[in-house]
VEXVEXTI-771637 format. One record per atom (N, C-alpha, C): x, y negated, z negated. Coordinates in steps of 0.1 Angstrom, whole numbers, plus 2048, in hexadecimal, padded with zeros to 3 digits. Layout:
# residues N
XYZ/...
END
This chain:
# residues 309
7838C7795/78D8BD798/7878AF79B/78B8A5795/787897799/7918917A1/78D88D7AD/7978887B7/7978797B9/7A38747BD/7A48677C2/7AB8677D0/7A785F7D9/7AF85E7E6/7B88517E4/7C58537E7/7CE8487E6/7D58467F4/7D983A7F7/7DD836804/7EA82F804/7F483380C/80282E80B/804820810/80F81B80C/81380D810/81F80D819/82480181B/82F7FF825/83B808821/84380D82A/84E815828/84B82482C/83E82782D/83A835830/83A83783F/83C82D847/83A82E856/84583785C/84183F866/84A84786E/84484787C/84D848886/84884A894/841858895/83585889B/82E86489D/823867892/82385E888/81986187D/80B860883/80386987F/7F586A883/7F2870890/7FD872898/7FA8778A6/7F48858A6/7F888E89D/7F389C89D/7E489B898/7E189288F/7D389088B/7CA88B897/7CF88289E/7C887C8AA/7C58878B4/7CF8908B6/7CE89B8C0/7C48A58BB/7C38A78AE/7BB8B28A9/7AD8AE8A6/7AB8A18A3/79E89C89F/79A88F8A7/78F8908AF/78A8858B6/7878798AD/78387B8A1/780870898/78C869894/797870893/7A486A890/7A986189B/7A88678A8/7AC85F8B4/7A48538B5/7978538B1/78E8488B2/79383C8A9/79984089E/79E835895/7A982D89C/7B38358A2/7BE82E8A9/7B98268B4/7AE82B8BB/7A88238C6/7A28168C1/79B8178B6/79580C8B0/79F8018AB/7AA8068A6/7B57FC8A1/7BB7F68AE/7BE7FE8B8/7C37F88C4/7BA7ED8CA/7AD7F08CA/7A37E68CF/7A37DA8C7/7A37DC8B9/7A27D08B0/7AE7C78B2/7BA7CD8B4/7C67C48B5/7C97C08C4/7C27C68CD/7C47C28DB/7D17C78E1/7D67D28DB/7E37D88E0/7E37E78DC/7ED7EE8E2/7ED7FC8E0/7F77FF8D4/7F27FC8C8/7FA7FF8BC/7FD80E8BB/7F38168C0/7F58248BF/8018298C7/8048228D2/8108268DA/81D8238D3/81D8188CB/8298158C3/82A81F8B8/81F8238B2/81F82C8A6/82583A8AB/82083E8B7/82384C8BB/83084D8C3/8338428CB/83E8448D4/8488388D4/84682F8CB/84E8238CB/85B8258C3/86281A8BF/86E81B8B7/86B8168A9/87281C8A0/86F81A892/87180C88D/87B805893/87E7F788F/8717EE892/86B7F089E/85F7E88A1/8537EC899/8527F9896/8477FE88E/8487F887F/8557F787B/8577F386D/8557E486B/8547DC876/8517CE874/8437CD86D/8437C4863/8387C4859/82A7C3860/82A7BA86B/81D7B8871/8187C5879/8217CE87C/81E7DB883/81C7E6878/8257E786F/8247F2865/8177F185D/8127E685A/8067E5851/7FA7EB858/7F67E6864/7EA7EC86B/7ED7FA86F/7F97FE872/7FD80B877/7FA81586B/7FF81285F/7FD81B854/7EE81C850/7E7811851/7D881284F/7D281B859/7D5819866/7CF822870/7D283186E/7DE83486A/7E2842867/7DA84785B/7D883F850/7D1843845/7C2846848/7BC83D850/7AE83E854/7AC84A85D/7B684C866/7B585886F/7B5865866/7BD86585C/7BE871853/7B187284B/7AB867847/79E867840/79386C849/793868856/78886D85F/78A87C862/796880862/79988F864/794897858/79689184C/791898840/782899841/77C88D845/76D88D846/768897850/76F89985B/76B8A2865/76B8B1860/7738B3855/7748C084F/76B8C2843/7638B8841/7598B9836/75D8B2829/7698AC828/76D8A481C/76889681E/761891814/75B883815/76287A80B/76286D80F/767863806/7618637F8/7548677F8/74C8677EC/74F8737E3/75887C7E8/75D8877E0/7678827D5/76B8757D7/77586F7CE/76E8677C4/7758667B8/77085C7AE/77584E7B0/78184D7B7/7878407B9/78F8417C7/7918357CC/79B8337D7/7A58297D2/7B182A7D6/7BC8207D3/7C68207DE/7CD8157E0/7D88147E9/7E380C7E4/7EF80F7E9/7FB8077E5/7FD7FB7EF/7FB7EF7EA/7FC7E37F1/7F37E37FE/7F97E480A/7F07E4816/7E77F0815/7EA7FB80E/7E280780D/7D4803806/7D37F8800/7C77F47FA/7BC7F1805/7C17EC810/7B87E981C/7B47F7822/7BD800822/7BA80E827/7AF81481E/7B1812811/7A7818808/79981280A/79980580B/78C7FE80D/78580281B/78E803825/788808832/783816831/78A81F82A/78682C828/77982D820/777824817/76B82480E/76081B814/762817821/757810828/755801824/75E7FC81C/75D7EE817/7617E4822/76B7E882A/7707E0835/76F7E9842/76C7E384D/76C7EB85A/77B7ED85E/77D7F8865/78B7FB86A/7907F0872/7887EA87B/78D7DF883/7917D387B/7887CF871/78C7C4868/7987C7860/79A7D385B/7A67D7854/7B27D585C/7B17DA869/7BD7D9872/7C07CA874/7B67C2877/7B97B487A/7BE7AC86D/7B97B0862/7BD7A9855/7CC7AD852/7CF7BA855/7DD7BF852/7E77B985C/7E37B7868/7EC7B0872/7EE7A286D/7E479B869/7E578D864/7ED78D857/7EB79784E/7F2797842/80179A844/8047A384D/8127A5851/819799856/813792860/818786866/81A77B85B/81077A853/81076F849/81B77283E/81D77E83A/827782831/83577F837/837783843/84478084A/84777284B/83C76A84F/83E75C851/840753844/83C759839/83C75182C/84A74E828/85375682B/861754826/86B757832/87474E835/87D750840/88675C83D/889764848/891770846/89E76C83F/8A2774835/8AE77282E/8AD76A821/8A2764820/8A075B814/89B764808/89376E80B/88D776800/893784801/89078C7F6/89579A7F6/88C7A27EB/88D7AF7EC/8877B87E2/8917C27DE/8917C77D2/89A7D17CD/8927DB7C4/8967E87C5/8907F27BC/8997F47B1/8947F37A4/89B7F5798/897802792/8A080C792/89C81978D/8A181C77F/898821777/89D825769/89981B75F/892810763/88E806759/87E80575A/87880374E/86980274F/8657F4753/8587F2755/8527E675A/8567DA751/8547DC744/8577D173B/8667CD73B/86F7D773C/87D7D473D/8807CC74A/87A7D0755/87C7CA762/8777BB762/86B7B975B/8667AB75A/8707A2753/8777A7749/8817A0742/88D79D74B/8917A8753/89C7A675D/89979B767/88D79C76C/888792776/889784771/884782764/88477575E/89276F75C/89B778758/8A9774756/8B0771764/8AC77876E/8B277677B/8AD76A783/8A176577F/89B75B787/8A374E788/8A774977D/8B073D77C/8AA732785/89D72F784/89772578C/892729799/89573579D/89073B7AA/8857457A7/87F74B7B1/8757557AF/87B7627AE/87876A7A3/87B7787A2/87077E799/86978779F/85D78D798/85D79D799/8587A378F/8557B2790/84A7B379A/84C7B97A5/8427B97B0/83A7C67B1/8417D17B0/83A7DE7B1/83E7E77A4/8347EA79C/8367F3791/832801796/83B80879C/8388147A4/83682079B/840822791/83F82D788/84782A77C/848833772/84F82F766/85E82C767/864831772/87282E774/875827781/86B821787/86E819794/86580D794/86C801793/8657F4794/86D7EC79F/8657E57A7/86B7DD7B2/86A7CF7AE/8757C77B0/8757B97AE/8757B27BB/8707A67BC/86E79E7C8/87178F7C6/8777887D0/87877A7CE/8837757D7/8897697D2/8957647DA/8A076E7DA/8A776E7E5/8B27787E7/8BC7787DB/8C176C7D8/8CB76A7CE/8C676F7C0/8BA76C7BD/8B47707B0/8B277F7B0/8AE7857BB/8AD7947BB/8BA79A7BA/8C47957C0/8D279A7BF/8D77997B0/8D478E7AA/8D778D79B/8D0797793/8C379A797/8BB7A4790/8C17B2791/8C77B579C/8CD7C279E/8D97C3795/8E17B9794/8ED7BA78B/8E97BA77C/8DF7B2778/8DA7B276A/8D47BF767/8CC7C5770/8C67D276E/8D07DD76B/8DB7DD773/8E67E6771/8EC7E5763/8EE7D875F/8F47D6752/8EB7DA746/8DE7DB749/8D47DF73F/8D17EE740/8D87F5748/8D7804748/8CF80A753/8CB80275D/8C4808769/8CC81376F/8C681E773/8CD829779/8D2825787/8C981E78E/8CD81879B/8C680B79D/8CC8027A5/8C57F67A8/8C97F27B6/8C07F37C0/8C47F27CE/8BA7E87D5/8C17E07DE/8B97D77E6/8B17E07F1/8A57DC7F4/89C7E47FD/89D7DE80B/89C7E6815/89C7E1823/88F7DC827/88B7D0822/87E7CA825/8807BD82C/8767B8833/8787AC83B/8737A0833/86D7A1828/867796820/86679A812/865790808/8647937FA/8557947F6/84F7A07F8/8417A27F5/83D7A17E7/83079E7E4/82B79F7D7/8327967CC/83578A7D1/83B7807C7/8367727CC/8397687C4/83475A7C6/8387547D3/8437597D9/8477547E6/83D7587F1/8347617EE/82A7657F8/81D75C7F7/81E7517F0/8137487EF/80D7437FC/81573F806/80F73B813/807747819/80C753818/80575F81E/7F8761816/7F775F809/7EB760802/7E0756807/7E574A80A/7DC740810/7D674481D/7DF74A826/7DA74F833/7D075A831/7D3763827/7C976E825/7BC76A81F/7BD760817/7B075A811/7A775681D/7AD74F827/7A574A832/7A075683B/7A975F83D/7A676B846/79B77383F/79C775832/79277E82B/78477782A/78476A82A/77776282A/76E765836/775769841/76E76C84E/76A77A850/76C783846/76A791847/75F79683D/75779F842/74D7A5839/7537B0831/7517AF824/7557B981A/7497BE813/7477CB813/73B7D080C/7407D9800/7377DD7F7/73B7E57EC/7417F27F1/74C7F77ED/7528047F1/74980F7EC/74A81A7F4/7428267F0/74682C7E3/75382B7E0/75882F7D3/7618237CE/7628227C1/76A8167BB/7788167C0/77D80A7C2/78B8077C5/7938047B8/79E80B7B6/7A78077AB/7B17FD7B1/7AE7F07AD/7B57E57B4/7C47E37AF/7CD7E07B8/7DB7DF7B5/7DE7D57A9/7D77C97AA/7DB7BF7A1/7D37C0793/7C97C9793/7C17CB787/7C47D8780/7C87E2788/7CA7F0783/7BD7F577C/7B27F1782/7A57F677D/79B7F6789/7907FC787/7867FE792/77E7F1794/77C7EE7A1/7737E37A5/76A7E87B1/75E7E27B1/7557E57BC/74F7D97C2/7507CE7BB/7497C17BF/7517BB7CB/74A7B97D7/7507B47E3/7577A67E1/75179D7D9/7577907D7/7647917CF/76479A7C5/77079C7BD/77B7A37C6/7777AD7CE/7807B47D7/7877A97E0/7807A07E5/7857967EE/79078E7E7/78D7897DB/7967817D4/7A27897CF/7A17957CC/7AC79E7C8/7B57A17D4/7B07A27E0/7B87A47EB/7C17977EE/7BC78C7EB/7C477F7EC/7CF77F7E1/7CB7827D5/7D47837C9/7DF78D7CB/7DC7987D2/7E57A37D4/7F279E7DC/7F07947E4/7FC7907ED/80778B7E4/8047847D9/80F77F7D0/8107877C3/80678F7C0/8067967B4/80D7A37B4/80F7A97A8/8167B67A7/80D7C17AB/8137CB7B1/80C7D87B4/80D7E17A7/8027E27A0/8037E9793/7FF7F8795/8087FF79D/80580C7A1/806816795/81081578D/81181E781/80581D778/800810775/7F480F76D/7E8814774/7E7812782/7DB816789/7DA826788/7E582D78A/7E583B789/7E184077A/7E7839771/7E383C763/7D5839760/7CF82F766/7C182C764/7B883776A/7BC83B776/7B484677C/7B5853774/7C185676F/7C2862767/7BA86175A/7BA855754/7B2853748/7A385474B/79F851757/79185275B/78D861760/79786A75F/794878761/79987D76F/7A0875776/7A587A783/7B0885781/7AE890788/7B889B786/7BF89F793/7BB89979E/7C289B7AB/7C188F7B4/7CC88C7BB/7CD8817C4/7D18867D2/7CA8827DC/7CD8857EA/7D38787F0/7E08797F4/7E686D7FB/7E386E80A/7DB86580E/7D586681C/7DC85D825/7E486382F/7EB85B838/7FA860839/80385683B/81185A83E/81985C831/822866831/82B868827/82686D81A/82F86E810/82C874803/83186B7F8/83485E7FA/83A8567F0/8318547E4/8248527E6/81B8507DB/81A85D7D2/81A8697D9/8198757D1/8258777C8/8318727CC/83D8737C4/83B86A7B8/83685E7BA/8338547AF/82985A7A5/81E85F7AB/8138647A2/81986F799/82187879F/826883796/82F87D78B/83687278E/83F86D783/836865779/82A86177C/821859773/81986376B/81286C772/80987676B/80C884770/81488B76A/81889976F/80C8A2771/8018A0769/7F68A9769/7EE8A7776/7EF89C77D/7E7899789/7ED8A1795/7E58A979C/7E98B17A7/7E98A87B4/7F38A87BB/7F489F7C7/7F58A77D4/7EE8A27DE/7EE8A87EB/7F089D7F5/7F989E7FF/7FB89580A/7F2899815/7EB89081B/7E2893827/7E688A832/7EF89083B/7F3888846/7F488F853/7F189C853/7F28A585F/7E68AF85E/7E38B586A/7D98BF86A/7DD8CB861/7EA8CE860/7EE8D9857/7EB8D6849/7ED8C9845/7E98C5837/7DB8C8834/7D28C483E/7C48C683C/7C08D583B/7C78DD844/7C48EB844/7C78F1836/7D28EC82F/7D58F1822/7CB8ED818/7C58E1819/7BB8DD810/7AE8E5811/7AC8E981E/7A08F1820/7A28FF81A/7AE903819/7B2910813/7AD91C81B/
END
């Protein structure tokens, strides 16, 4: 079996995520301690015992999900599974930072600080209520691009996340996204629903956040990852640190090409994917993209015990 490690994005957060890993594995606890130190606050207390509304704030959810993913990766390593067992790493949006930290390209502390900055910058880029995102189900990416163009009418409306063959997310000005929902329904979408997000991610409205991230990434050391990263905006493998840096900036306004990324890894011989961290959203997407790929979620000690067989 040729493996890839994949890392979830925003929306996977739950109160208590990673706690059982931290209790079972000192190396997992050390990740949460390192993130707390890097941010100068007890993010771990919010993750394990806080309220979901506060955890879901973008500036909290992003470093929290990365911390949980890295804790799961350290637990895997403690059981003898290595990052170099994989042919590729990939992550969905913020999960790309988790993937890079897991592969040793970014330090955990730098990833935590970058994601706090990224979350704050994304939230600040567009006033609350001005932007929106919607999931369009039952239309393919090309059809959704046409819907977005028709809906824009001088505003921003872009296909933001190409998640799987039947789920594409649009992002942009609220009125334009609302128009896209109605147009998609008229074009045969099974469902078209506004998402409960605080900002319109992965579209041109995030330009100010991309500028902030360009400055923040300039101050951070990025090394070649231990295994190639399949980048969101390229849907192909990269290892060059300079290119990775520029793609992380591009990713803020660019589409998350998840469907193509999974198809790329499948074409390169990947037969199993381990979703490292919170939830099982990516596993569901992967199954809808490439049925032949075996998926395993790795978020608890029980999950790891099953993998050990």
